[in-house]
C-alpha positions as CSV (number, residue, x, y, z in Angstrom):
1,X,-11.8,61.1,85.4
2,X,-10.9,62.8,82.4
3,X,-12.5,59.2,81.4
4,X,-12.2,55.8,82.8
5,X,-9.3,54.0,83.3
6,X,-8.7,52.0,81.2
7,X,-5.3,49.7,82.4
8,X,-4.8,48.1,86.4
9,X,-6.7,45.4,87.9
10,X,-10.3,44.6,86.4
11,X,-11.9,45.4,88.7
12,X,-11.1,48.7,89.1
13,X,-11.8,49.2,85.3
14,X,-15.4,47.9,85.9
15,X,-15.9,50.5,88.7
16,X,-14.9,52.9,86.7
17,X,-17.3,52.2,83.8
18,X,-20.1,51.7,86.3
19,X,-19.8,55.2,87.1
20,X,-19.7,56.8,83.5
21,X,-22.5,54.3,83.3
22,X,-25.0,56.1,86.2
23,X,-23.6,59.7,86.8
24,X,-22.5,60.5,83.2
25,X,-18.8,61.8,81.5
26,X,-20.9,65.6,82.7
27,X,-19.5,64.2,86.0
28,X,-17.5,62.0,85.9
29,X,-15.4,64.9,83.7
30,X,-14.7,66.1,87.6
31,X,-13.8,63.5,89.8
32,X,-11.0,61.6,89.9
33,X,-10.6,57.3,91.4
34,X,-7.9,58.7,94.2
35,X,-7.8,54.7,96.0
36,X,-9.4,52.1,97.5
37,X,-8.6,51.5,101.0
38,X,-9.8,48.9,103.7
39,X,-13.2,49.1,101.9
40,X,-13.5,52.9,101.8
41,X,-12.9,54.5,97.8
42,X,-11.8,58.0,97.5
43,X,-12.6,59.7,95.7
44,X,-11.0,63.9,94.9
45,X,-13.5,66.1,93.1
46,X,-12.2,69.1,90.9
47,X,-14.3,71.8,93.5
48,X,-16.7,72.5,96.2
49,X,-19.8,72.3,94.3
50,X,-19.2,69.1,93.1
51,X,-18.5,67.7,96.6
52,X,-21.5,69.3,98.1
53,X,-23.2,67.4,95.6
54,X,-21.6,63.5,95.3
55,X,-22.7,64.0,98.8
56,X,-26.4,64.5,98.4
57,X,-27.3,62.6,95.6
58,X,-24.6,59.9,94.8
59,X,-22.8,59.3,97.9
60,X,-25.3,55.8,99.8
61,X,-26.3,55.3,96.1
62,X,-22.8,54.9,95.0
63,X,-22.0,52.5,97.4
64,X,-25.6,50.5,96.5
65,X,-24.3,50.5,93.0
66,X,-20.7,48.9,93.6
67,X,-21.5,46.5,95.7
68,X,-24.0,45.2,93.5
69,X,-22.4,45.7,90.0
70,X,-18.6,45.4,90.6
71,X,-18.5,43.9,94.3
72,X,-15.0,42.2,93.7
73,X,-13.8,45.7,95.1
74,X,-15.7,45.0,98.0
75,X,-16.7,48.4,98.4
76,X,-18.6,49.4,102.4
77,X,-18.3,53.5,102.0
78,X,-17.2,56.2,99.7
79,X,-15.1,59.3,101.8
80,X,-15.2,62.8,99.7
81,X,-12.5,64.9,99.0
82,X,-11.7,68.3,97.1
83,X,-8.4,68.1,94.7
84,X,-5.3,67.7,96.9
85,X,-7.0,67.8,100.3
86,X,-6.2,65.6,102.6
87,X,-8.1,63.1,103.6
């Protein structure tokens, strides 16, 4: 993300801040919020190893965390992809 985005809707800024707070900058620097559609948050990652780590450790945790801390975003699921790949 190269730092949380400070533009856009308030829920997007809050979502970025929550990710930074709970995932830490070492991980957050390797992701980009690609979009949010119909309750699915799309996150692009910089490399396959990061994608693997996120799926193992963070997928369910992120959904639960974002539901509780940013309910206005309406996140029901998270989908990861390596940057530039099709979803």
